[in-house]
N, C-alpha and C positions, 0 to 999 in steps of 0.2 A: 445063751451064752454071749452071743454078739451084743445084745442090748446091755448086759452086765459089763462087758468089756468097755463099751462106749461110756457107760455111766462112771466106771472106775477111772477111765482116762480123763474124763471131764471133771472129776472131783465131786460127783454128785453123791450126797449122803443117803438119797432116797429116790426110788423110781415109782411113778404112778403107772399101774399096769392093769391089764384085763385078762388074766389067765382063765383057763377052764378048770373044772374040778380035777380033770385028768392031769393037767400040767402043774397043779399046785404043789405037789411034793418036789418037783424039779425046781420050781421057783424057790421053795424054802431051802433046798440044797445050795442053790446059788447065792441066796441071801447070806447063808452061813459062810460060804467060801469067800465071797467078796466083801462081806461086812457092809452091805448096802440094804437099807430097809426097802420093803415092797409094800406100797399102799395100794390095795386092790380097790379099784373104782367100781361102785355100783352104778348100773346103767338102766334101771327102771324096769317097767313091766315087760319090755321087749327082750330083756336079757335072760337067756335061759340058764345062765350060770350064777350070776350074782346081781339079782334085781334090786335087793334091799341091803341096807347097812347090816341088818341082822343076819342075812345070808352069808355075808363076808365074815362077820364076827363068829358065827357058828363054825365056818370052815377053818378059821385060823386059831380058834380057841386053844387047841393043844399044840400049837406050832411054836416055833421060835418067836420070841418077843419082838423081833424085827419085822414080823408079818403083821400087817395092820390094814387099816381102812382109809381110803380116800372117799369121803362122804360127799356125794353130789346132791345138793338140797333140792334141786328141781326134780331129779329122777326119784329121790326118796319120797317127795310129796306125791308124785304121780302113782306110786305103789300104794298109797294110803298109810304109809308108815309116818310116825310122828318125828319130825326133824329134831326137836328138842330132846325127846326121850332117847333118840338114836345117839346123840351127842353124849348124853349121860351114860348110856349102856356101853359105849365104845371105850370110855375112860382112856387109859394109856395106849390103847390100840388105835386111837384116832390120830392119823399122821398128817392128813391134808383135808382141806375142804374146797369144794368147787361151788361158787355162789352164782345163781341166776335168780330171776324172778318170773313168776307166771301169773296170768290173769285167772287161770283155772287150774286147779291141782289135778285135773284129769286130762288136760289138753297139752301135749308136748309143743304144739304150734303156738301156744298163747304167750310165749316169752316176751317180756317187756323189760325196759331198764329196771335195775334193782331199785326198789322203793315204790314202784308204780304198780306192783302186783300184790298178791295175797300171802306170800310166803313170810314167815316170822323172822325177818332179818334181825331186827333189833333184839328180839328174845334170843336168837341164836348167839349174837355177840355177847349178850349178858351171860348166857350159860357158859360160853367159852371162857369168859373172864372169870366167872365164879370157880371154874374148874382148873384155872391156871394153865389153860391151853397154850402151847408154845409152838405149834405147827403152822403151816401156811394156810392162808385163806385167799383163794384165787378167784378172781372174776372170770367166769366162763360165759363170754358174751358171744352168742351164736346167731345173732340177728343183724339185719341191715348190712348185709355183706358189701354192698357198694359204698357205704359210708358209715362204718361202725363207730367212729370216734365220738360223735356227740353223745350217743347212748352209753358208751364206755365211760366217758367223762362224768355224765349224770350219775351212773351207777357208782363209780368211785367216790364222787362227792357225797352221795347219800351215805355210803358205808362210813366214810370219814366223819360225817356229821353224827352218825350213831355212836361211833367210838368217842367222839368229842363229848357228846352228851353223857356217856357213861363215865367218863373221866371227871366230869364236873361235879 
């Protein structure tokens, strides 16, 4: 409730969260009470509750339409799930996307600036555009803690370049 109170006071229309299966019904109740969307973040193979986008979608399938997915493409790839297919499967339940890039889809520590890795970032944006996606696409840059800005700038420039290419 405290987090929903904060979100309401801040005027947030959506919260990205990581509930458990046990707390999911309470989250849904608060979503209805506060009229704030809940985007459940998948956290990869280490997450015992929601490792994949599909695990989130299965859990919220019969819940309020404001219960949805925050798709993390790095964690999704590390589970072996197809990022593009997950976007299509989520449809209107896709509320938010966290973008990073990896050199290896099996190694969490292989994160690199977006565009330098193997994740299908251009295909992701193409699929989002084709599906008329209106949610957020957030850079989740978790490397180079002492000086993250060059890598963040490179990542954002790459994503803007992809979007410019799609618009052309």
